C-alpha positions as CSV (number, residue, x, y, z in Angstrom):
1,M,0.0,0.0,0.1
2,N,1.7,3.1,-1.2
3,I,-1.2,5.9,-1.6
4,K,-1.0,9.1,0.5
5,Y,-3.5,11.5,1.3
6,N,-2.7,14.3,4.0
7,G,0.0,12.1,5.2
8,D,-1.8,9.1,5.9
9,E,-1.7,6.0,4.0
10,L,-4.9,5.0,2.5
11,S,-6.6,1.6,1.7
12,S,-9.1,0.9,-0.7
13,D,-11.7,1.3,1.9
14,D,-10.7,4.5,2.6
15,I,-10.8,5.9,-0.7
16,K,-14.6,4.6,-1.2
17,A,-15.2,6.3,2.1
18,L,-13.8,9.6,0.3
19,D,-16.1,9.0,-2.7
20,A,-19.2,8.2,-0.6
21,Q,-18.7,11.4,1.1
22,Y,-17.9,13.9,-1.3
23,V,-18.8,12.7,-4.9
24,M,-22.3,12.7,-6.5
25,Q,-23.3,8.9,-6.4
26,T,-24.3,8.9,-10.2
27,Y,-22.2,5.5,-11.1
28,G,-22.6,1.9,-10.3
29,R,-19.2,1.5,-9.4
30,F,-17.9,-2.2,-9.2
31,D,-16.3,-2.9,-5.5
32,V,-12.7,-2.1,-6.8
33,V,-10.2,0.6,-6.5
34,I,-7.3,1.0,-9.0
35,D,-4.3,2.8,-8.1
36,K,-2.0,2.0,-10.9
37,G,-1.3,0.2,-14.3
38,K,1.1,-1.3,-16.7
39,G,0.4,-2.4,-19.9
40,S,-3.0,-4.0,-19.8
41,T,-3.0,-5.0,-16.3
42,L,-4.1,-2.8,-13.1
43,Y,-3.3,-2.8,-9.7
44,S,-5.3,-2.0,-6.4
45,P,-3.7,0.0,-3.7
46,E,-3.2,-3.5,-1.9
47,G,-1.7,-5.0,-4.9
48,K,-4.2,-7.0,-6.2
49,E,-3.8,-7.6,-10.2
50,Y,-6.6,-7.2,-12.6
51,I,-6.5,-7.8,-16.1
52,D,-8.3,-5.1,-18.2
53,F,-10.9,-5.9,-20.5
54,T,-12.6,-2.4,-20.6
55,S,-9.7,0.2,-21.2
56,G,-11.7,2.6,-19.4
57,I,-14.7,2.0,-21.9
58,G,-12.4,2.1,-24.8
59,V,-10.4,5.0,-23.7
60,N,-7.1,3.6,-22.9
61,S,-6.4,2.5,-26.3
62,I,-2.7,2.1,-26.0
63,G,-2.6,0.8,-22.3
64,Y,-1.1,1.9,-19.1
65,G,2.2,3.2,-18.4
66,N,3.1,3.6,-22.0
67,M,6.5,5.9,-21.9
68,K,6.5,7.3,-25.1
69,W,2.9,8.6,-24.8
70,A,3.7,10.0,-21.3
71,E,6.8,11.7,-22.5
72,A,5.0,13.5,-25.3
73,I,2.2,14.7,-23.2
74,Y,5.2,15.7,-20.5
75,N,7.2,17.4,-23.1
76,Q,4.0,19.2,-24.3
77,A,2.7,20.2,-20.6
78,V,5.9,22.1,-19.7
79,N,6.1,23.8,-23.0
80,L,2.5,25.0,-23.4
81,Q,-0.4,23.3,-21.8
82,H,-3.4,25.8,-23.2
83,I,-3.9,29.1,-25.0
84,S,-7.4,28.9,-26.2
85,N,-8.4,28.7,-29.9
86,L,-8.1,32.4,-30.4
87,F,-4.4,31.4,-31.4
88,Y,-2.6,28.9,-33.4
89,S,-0.1,26.1,-31.9
90,L,1.5,23.1,-33.6
91,P,0.1,20.2,-31.7
92,Y,-3.6,20.3,-32.8
93,A,-2.6,21.1,-36.3
94,E,-0.1,18.3,-36.6
95,L,-3.0,15.9,-35.2
96,A,-5.3,17.3,-37.8
97,E,-3.1,16.3,-40.8
98,I,-2.6,12.9,-39.3
99,L,-6.3,12.2,-39.1
100,I,-7.0,13.8,-42.4
101,K,-4.7,11.8,-44.3
102,R,-5.5,8.7,-42.9
103,S,-9.5,8.9,-42.8
104,G,-10.1,10.4,-46.6
105,M,-12.3,13.3,-44.6
106,D,-11.4,16.9,-45.4
107,K,-11.5,18.9,-42.4
108,V,-11.7,18.3,-38.6
109,F,-13.3,20.2,-35.5
110,F,-11.8,19.4,-32.1
111,S,-14.1,18.9,-28.7
112,N,-13.6,17.1,-25.6
113,A,-15.7,14.1,-25.5
114,G,-18.1,12.0,-27.5
115,G,-21.3,13.6,-26.7
116,E,-20.2,16.9,-27.3
117,A,-18.6,15.7,-30.8
118,N,-22.2,14.2,-31.5
119,E,-23.7,17.7,-30.4
120,G,-21.4,19.2,-33.1
121,M,-22.2,16.6,-35.7
122,I,-25.8,17.3,-35.1
123,K,-25.6,21.2,-35.2
124,L,-23.3,20.9,-38.5
125,A,-26.3,18.8,-40.1
126,R,-28.7,21.2,-39.4
127,K,-26.9,24.2,-40.6
128,Y,-25.9,22.5,-43.7
129,S,-29.8,22.0,-44.4
130,F,-30.8,25.4,-43.3
131,D,-28.0,27.1,-45.6
132,K,-29.4,25.1,-48.6
133,Y,-33.0,24.7,-48.2
134,G,-33.9,27.1,-45.0
135,P,-35.7,26.4,-42.2
136,G,-37.9,23.6,-41.5
137,R,-35.7,20.7,-42.6
138,S,-33.9,19.9,-39.1
139,T,-34.8,16.4,-38.0
140,I,-32.2,13.5,-37.3
141,V,-33.2,10.3,-37.9
142,S,-31.3,7.7,-35.5
143,L,-31.7,3.9,-34.7
144,K,-33.4,2.2,-32.0
145,Q,-30.9,0.5,-29.4
146,S,-28.4,3.3,-30.2
147,F,-26.6,5.6,-27.7
148,H,-25.2,8.9,-28.5
149,G,-24.6,10.3,-25.2
150,R,-26.0,11.9,-22.3
151,T,-26.5,15.7,-23.0
152,I,-30.0,16.6,-23.6
153,T,-29.7,16.6,-27.1
154,T,-27.4,13.5,-27.4
155,L,-30.1,11.7,-25.2
156,A,-32.7,12.9,-27.6
157,A,-30.9,11.3,-30.1
158,T,-30.2,7.9,-28.4
159,G,-32.7,5.3,-29.2
160,Q,-33.3,3.5,-25.9
161,E,-36.2,5.0,-23.5
162,S,-34.1,3.3,-20.4
163,F,-32.1,6.4,-20.9
164,H,-34.8,8.8,-21.2
165,N,-36.6,9.0,-17.8
166,Y,-36.7,12.1,-15.6
167,F,-35.0,14.5,-18.3
168,F,-38.1,15.7,-20.1
169,P,-38.7,17.8,-22.2
170,F,-35.8,17.0,-24.8
171,T,-34.5,18.7,-27.8
172,E,-36.9,18.5,-30.5
173,G,-36.4,17.0,-34.1
174,F,-35.4,13.6,-33.6
175,K,-37.2,10.1,-35.1
176,H,-36.1,6.7,-34.5
177,V,-36.2,3.5,-36.7
178,P,-35.2,0.0,-36.1
179,A,-31.8,-0.9,-37.1
180,N,-31.1,-3.0,-40.2
181,D,-34.7,-2.1,-41.7
182,V,-34.4,-0.2,-44.8
183,A,-38.3,-0.2,-45.2
184,A,-39.0,1.5,-41.9
185,L,-36.5,4.3,-42.8
186,K,-37.8,4.7,-46.3
187,V,-41.5,4.8,-44.9
188,L,-40.5,7.6,-42.5
189,L,-38.6,9.5,-44.9
190,S,-41.4,9.5,-47.3
191,K,-43.6,10.9,-44.5
192,A,-40.9,13.7,-43.6
193,N,-39.6,14.6,-46.8
194,A,-42.6,14.1,-48.9
195,A,-43.0,16.6,-51.9
196,P,-47.0,17.4,-52.5
197,A,-48.9,15.0,-54.2
198,Q,-48.1,14.3,-57.8
199,V,-51.0,14.2,-60.3
200,D,-51.4,10.4,-59.6
201,G,-51.7,11.3,-56.0
202,S,-48.4,9.6,-54.8
203,L,-45.7,11.5,-52.8
204,A,-42.4,12.0,-54.4
205,L,-39.4,12.1,-52.1
206,A,-38.0,15.7,-52.2
207,P,-35.0,17.4,-50.2
208,E,-36.7,20.8,-50.4
209,Q,-39.9,20.0,-48.4
210,P,-39.7,21.9,-44.9
211,A,-42.4,20.5,-42.9
212,E,-41.0,17.9,-40.4
213,G,-38.1,17.2,-42.8
214,V,-35.0,15.2,-42.3
215,C,-31.6,16.5,-42.6
216,G,-29.8,13.7,-41.7
217,V,-29.3,9.8,-40.7
218,L,-27.1,9.3,-37.7
219,I,-26.0,5.6,-37.1
220,E,-23.5,3.5,-35.2
221,L,-21.8,1.0,-37.0
222,I,-21.9,-1.3,-34.2
223,Q,-24.3,-0.2,-31.4
224,G,-22.1,-0.4,-28.4
225,E,-24.4,0.4,-25.4
226,G,-27.0,-1.4,-27.1
227,G,-25.5,-4.8,-27.1
228,V,-22.4,-4.6,-29.3
229,L,-24.7,-4.9,-32.2
230,P,-23.0,-4.8,-35.8
231,L,-25.1,-3.4,-38.4
232,D,-25.8,-5.3,-41.4
233,P,-23.4,-4.2,-44.2
234,D,-26.2,-4.2,-47.0
235,Y,-28.1,-2.1,-44.7
236,V,-25.6,0.5,-44.1
237,L,-25.1,0.5,-47.9
238,A,-28.6,1.1,-48.4
239,V,-28.6,4.0,-45.9
240,A,-25.8,5.7,-47.7
241,E,-27.4,5.7,-51.2
242,I,-30.9,6.9,-49.6
243,C,-28.8,9.8,-48.1
244,R,-26.8,10.6,-51.2
245,E,-30.1,10.2,-53.3
246,M,-32.0,12.8,-50.8
247,D,-29.2,15.0,-50.0
248,L,-29.6,13.7,-46.4
249,L,-26.3,14.0,-44.5
250,L,-24.8,10.5,-43.4
251,L,-23.6,11.1,-39.8
252,I,-21.4,8.0,-38.3
253,D,-20.8,8.2,-34.7
254,E,-17.5,6.6,-34.2
255,V,-17.0,7.5,-30.4
256,Q,-16.7,3.9,-29.6
257,T,-15.6,2.0,-32.9
258,G,-13.0,4.5,-34.1
259,V,-9.3,5.1,-33.4
260,G,-8.4,1.5,-34.2
261,R,-11.1,-0.5,-32.2
262,T,-12.2,-2.5,-34.8
263,G,-9.1,-3.0,-36.8
264,T,-9.3,-0.2,-38.8
265,L,-8.7,3.4,-37.9
266,F,-12.5,4.3,-38.3
267,A,-15.0,1.3,-38.6
268,Y,-16.6,3.1,-41.6
269,Q,-13.3,2.0,-43.6
270,Q,-14.7,-1.4,-43.6
271,Y,-18.2,-0.8,-44.7
272,G,-17.5,0.8,-48.5
273,I,-19.0,4.2,-47.6
274,S,-18.2,7.5,-47.7
275,P,-19.8,9.5,-44.7
276,D,-20.6,13.1,-44.9
277,V,-19.6,13.7,-41.0
278,V,-17.9,11.1,-38.6
279,S,-17.6,11.8,-34.7
280,F,-14.8,10.5,-32.5
281,A,-13.6,10.6,-29.0
282,K,-12.6,7.7,-26.4
283,G,-9.3,6.3,-27.4
284,I,-8.1,9.2,-29.8
285,A,-5.8,10.7,-26.7
286,G,-5.2,7.5,-25.0
287,G,-6.6,8.7,-21.8
288,L,-7.1,12.5,-21.9
289,P,-10.3,14.1,-22.6
290,M,-10.6,14.8,-26.6
291,G,-13.2,14.0,-29.2
292,G,-14.1,15.7,-32.4
293,I,-15.9,15.3,-35.9
294,L,-14.7,14.6,-39.3
295,A,-16.3,16.3,-42.4
296,N,-15.8,15.6,-45.7
297,K,-15.6,18.2,-48.5
298,K,-19.2,19.0,-49.0
299,C,-19.6,19.6,-45.3
300,S,-16.0,20.8,-44.4
301,A,-17.2,24.6,-44.7
302,V,-20.7,24.3,-42.8
303,L,-19.4,25.5,-39.4
304,T,-18.2,29.0,-40.0
305,A,-16.5,31.5,-37.4
306,G,-18.7,32.1,-34.5
307,T,-21.2,29.2,-35.2
308,H,-19.4,26.5,-33.3
309,A,-16.9,26.5,-30.4
310,T,-15.4,24.9,-27.3
311,T,-12.8,26.1,-24.7
312,F,-10.6,22.9,-24.7
313,G,-10.9,21.5,-28.2
314,G,-7.5,20.8,-29.5
315,N,-5.8,21.3,-26.3
316,P,-2.2,21.1,-27.0
317,I,-1.4,18.4,-24.3
318,A,-4.3,16.4,-25.5
319,A,-3.3,16.7,-28.9
320,A,0.1,15.8,-28.3
321,G,-1.1,12.7,-26.4
322,A,-3.4,12.0,-29.5
323,V,-0.5,12.1,-32.0
324,Q,1.4,9.8,-29.9
325,V,-1.7,7.4,-29.9
326,L,-1.9,7.4,-34.0
327,T,2.1,6.9,-34.3
328,Q,1.6,3.6,-32.4
329,L,-1.3,2.5,-33.9
330,D,0.2,2.1,-37.4
331,D,-0.7,-0.6,-39.9
332,D,1.0,-3.5,-37.9
333,A,-0.8,-2.4,-34.7
334,L,-4.2,-2.4,-36.4
335,S,-3.5,-5.9,-38.1
336,G,-2.6,-7.1,-34.4
337,V,-6.0,-5.8,-33.3
338,V,-7.6,-7.8,-35.8
339,K,-5.8,-10.9,-34.9
340,K,-6.3,-10.4,-31.3
341,G,-10.1,-10.2,-31.9
342,E,-10.3,-13.1,-33.8
343,Y,-8.3,-14.9,-31.4
344,I,-10.6,-13.8,-28.2
345,T,-13.9,-14.7,-30.2
346,G,-12.4,-18.0,-31.4
347,A,-11.4,-19.0,-27.8
348,I,-14.7,-18.2,-26.4
349,R,-16.8,-19.8,-28.9
350,G,-14.6,-22.8,-28.5
351,W,-15.8,-23.2,-24.9
352,H,-19.1,-24.4,-26.0
353,L,-20.7,-23.1,-22.9
354,P,-24.4,-23.6,-22.8
355,C,-24.7,-19.9,-21.1
356,I,-23.2,-18.3,-24.2
357,T,-25.8,-17.8,-27.3
358,E,-23.7,-15.7,-29.8
359,V,-19.8,-13.9,-29.8
360,R,-20.1,-11.0,-32.0
361,G,-18.1,-7.8,-33.0
362,K,-15.3,-6.6,-34.9
363,G,-11.6,-6.3,-33.6
364,L,-11.4,-5.7,-30.0
365,M,-15.0,-4.4,-29.6
366,I,-16.6,-8.1,-28.8
367,G,-20.1,-8.8,-27.3
368,V,-20.9,-12.0,-25.6
369,S,-24.9,-12.7,-25.0
370,L,-25.4,-14.8,-21.7
371,A,-28.7,-16.6,-21.3
372,G,-29.5,-17.6,-17.6
373,I,-27.1,-15.4,-16.3
374,A,-27.4,-11.4,-15.6
375,P,-24.4,-9.7,-17.4
376,K,-23.8,-7.7,-14.3
377,D,-23.8,-10.4,-11.8
378,A,-21.0,-12.3,-14.1
379,A,-19.1,-9.0,-14.4
380,A,-19.1,-8.6,-10.8
381,E,-17.6,-12.2,-10.5
382,C,-15.2,-11.4,-13.0
383,V,-13.9,-8.4,-11.0
384,G,-13.8,-10.6,-7.6
385,D,-11.6,-12.9,-9.6
386,G,-9.4,-10.4,-11.0
387,L,-10.7,-9.4,-14.7
388,L,-12.5,-6.1,-15.2
389,I,-15.3,-6.3,-18.0
390,L,-18.2,-4.5,-19.1
391,T,-21.6,-5.1,-19.9
392,A,-24.0,-4.1,-22.6
393,G,-27.4,-4.0,-23.7
394,A,-29.9,-6.4,-21.7
395,D,-28.0,-9.8,-22.1
396,A,-24.4,-9.1,-23.0
397,L,-20.7,-8.9,-21.6
398,R,-18.8,-6.3,-23.5
399,L,-15.0,-6.6,-24.2
400,L,-13.1,-3.6,-25.0
401,P,-9.6,-4.1,-23.8
402,P,-6.5,-1.9,-24.8
403,L,-5.6,-2.2,-28.3
404,T,-2.1,-3.2,-27.3
405,I,-2.7,-5.9,-24.9
406,S,-0.7,-8.6,-25.0
407,F,-1.8,-12.5,-25.9
408,E,-0.5,-13.3,-22.4
409,E,-2.8,-10.8,-20.6
410,I,-5.6,-12.2,-22.9
411,D,-5.2,-15.7,-21.9
412,K,-5.2,-14.5,-18.3
413,G,-8.2,-12.8,-18.9
414,L,-9.9,-15.6,-20.9
415,D,-9.1,-18.2,-18.1
416,I,-10.8,-15.8,-15.3
417,L,-13.9,-15.5,-17.7
418,K,-14.2,-19.1,-18.5
419,G,-14.0,-20.0,-15.1
420,V,-16.6,-17.4,-14.0
421,L,-19.1,-18.6,-16.5
422,I,-18.8,-22.1,-15.6
423,R,-19.1,-21.4,-11.8
424,V,-22.0,-19.3,-12.2
425,S,-23.8,-21.6,-14.7
426,A,-23.3,-24.6,-12.2
427,N,-24.8,-22.1,-9.5
428,E,-27.9,-21.4,-11.6
429,G,-28.5,-25.0,-12.8
430,L,-27.3,-24.2,-16.3
431,E,-24.7,-26.8,-16.9
């Protein structure tokens, strides 16, 4: 034990007591305190070891104790920590160049987190449509089971009612349709963006029509909080084509799937589409707060001076950390993400446990659906045995390890997970 506070050594219980006394109790925390980490292994103040299959919910993309990353942010911190966006500096510009060249997009706006990035993407879509068609064409269509953030506006975009209670009224201008259902999307758009009736009484899809008109379609290519649910590739292609035909902006939320998580820098690069705007956050700066949006050439000049801003966006320290993250996540590292993901999913499927109904995902974004076992109970048991793991949706465990996790750490984590599922299955009479 080596944590000191006001001259006293603190145990895990001491730290939890501080939290209970001074911190708003808004999180359903696991009963564990983390003091430090190295690689993809974390340690409590008492020295208990935990294999990390969470990476801070996809944030710590290059693991813990990464010295090149730490040196980059230290060197930037002693040189210049912040100046505001009223002035120029190199770190954010260097980061922007890397992102644009590797994404194929045209320009970037930097923010602080995923919810803020998605708010910026929504603002851009509405302004694009306002500039071109005038007021009234402002609705964003998103998918049921989606999750886009916890601000009032991004909660409105989120297609899960469980997140909506208590916070009414929400920002107007959002509709939700089922994922992988092209017909449902077309029906909604035919009502929302219909031109006046034709001679034969039919309705023609027209981008100009203002009444409750749609300006963009917002999707996650893998619905993370919804249960690690990948969208069908044909559906994604169909949505992209509909957006192109109707001049709707195709908005891709890559807050969780981006920055190498699925085996390419962004997941959309595996779907054969060209998005108009893409949001990112979580893993971009390796543990520092950062997010942003990437826009294609059509949309890169929509947000003009004074129409959007944020105090800490492009912060020099966060940008320096992000440059180091992207430097380390080169083609070889991304290929390794694919191999590690295949290794994990292959191992779990090979257990043939009756409590596991499906293993899904891409790269190191993996969902394991359970039957007869509550995911929260399984996750709590894993924590007790030395594995940090997440839940997603109603029935799934979610695995988001650091992208740099070693195969040795993977094997340790999988051994713990298998043991827990076998034990809990026996307790529940599922064997």
